[in-house]
Structure formats: C-alpha cells, structure tokens
Phi, psi and omega in degrees: 000302185295319179294322179295319178296320178296314177299319179302316179294316182292320186266347181075021177253154178278173185305314182297317179297319179297315179302323180288337181279345184296128180251109178297325179298316178295318179300313180297320179295319179295315178299318180298316178296319183288343182276351178252128183240143173277166183304318181296324179292319179298318178297321178296316179296316179297321178296315178297320179293321178299317179293316179299322177301314178297319180298311184289320179293325176295315178300317179298316180295327182276349185286076182237152179304139178095344179280141176270140182310321183297330177296317180288313181301316179295320179296314184285331173293323176299322177298314180299318180292317182292328185269347185183241187249019178088193183278154181274346175196163180303137183294135170252115179215113188202152170269358177252064184294349178287348178258112181293144176053046181278115181254009175278129183237039185256002182280149175264130181289144178217157180302141179093349179264158174250145178244126177263131176234119174237095187215130186216159183255159178239142180272175180300327180265014175071026169276145186229151171277168178209090184231135173232134179224148175237126183228153176283137175296130182091354173088356181232134176285142166279176187301314181295316178300320180297317179298316179295316178304314182296322177297312180296318180300312180298317179300310180300316180300316178295319180292319178297319178300317178298318180296315180298316178299316180299312181296322177296316178297321180296320179294321179292324180286316192289000000 
C-alpha cells in the first residue's frame, strides 16, 4: 500500500495503473538475485550481526528494575555508533510491547515486566542485522512468562525446522 502510493506520487500514475505495472517476474528475479551473496556481502552481514549481538546482550544485562528505557536505548545506540555505522533504524525498546514501533523510551523497568528490544546495526555497505528479543526485567521469568516463552520457543523451533527442510528439498530439486 504505502510503496504503491509513493510510486504513484513519483511517477504521476494513479493507484490502479501502478498495480498494473507490477511485474511478478521482475520481483521473483530480484528476490533470486538478493538471495545469493558474495564473500564481501557475507562479511558485512556478519559484522552487522556481531554489533547487534553486543547491543542485545548489553540490553539484556541492563534490563533491571529501576532503569529507564532511555538509558538502555542510549547505551546500545552508542555501541552501534562506536562499532560501525550506527543503527539501521530507530531503536524500539519498551516494556509496552503491545504498541508496535514504539519509540518512546521514558518508562521505568520493574519486576514482572517484559522488555522488547528491536535494535540493529548497519554495516559500511548498508547491510543490516534484524533481531528482536523479549526478556524479563531482572533476568528471571515468572511462571506465566515462562509458559508463554516455552510456547513461542517450540513454535519457532518447529518453523525453523520446516524452513531448513524446505530449503534442503529445493536444493535437491533444483
């Protein structure tokens, strides 16, 4: 929706005309090209992931009662700046994870709350990591949080297994 409106504005075509211009063949070819990486691209992605790992582990360590979200967000943004080219998008770090794309960082962390961190680094060639984590404030899940975590963990594990099987089958077919 938003991209089509932007294209409509840039090209001077209406929404229907833009929809008719979409080439599924071009989209599939682009996706195929983007799925193959050269060694330099892989190194860039790994560098962004290394920085993101530092950002997320620091956020987890700092998620203690009494800390204000902005202290953590500022610290991990500083890691991204010090290690490379900064963040790949504005940091989402909140105890109010029910609000998507929440950039307000003024809440004080307290026991029993969960903290969502969606924060990533960008490399010199603009490759980016993409990691989101939810952790309990204070480092320990209460019983309900643990049950929910286990449900999500099992689901993710099963989905990853399906993806690996699918990719393996595609390679065998292809």
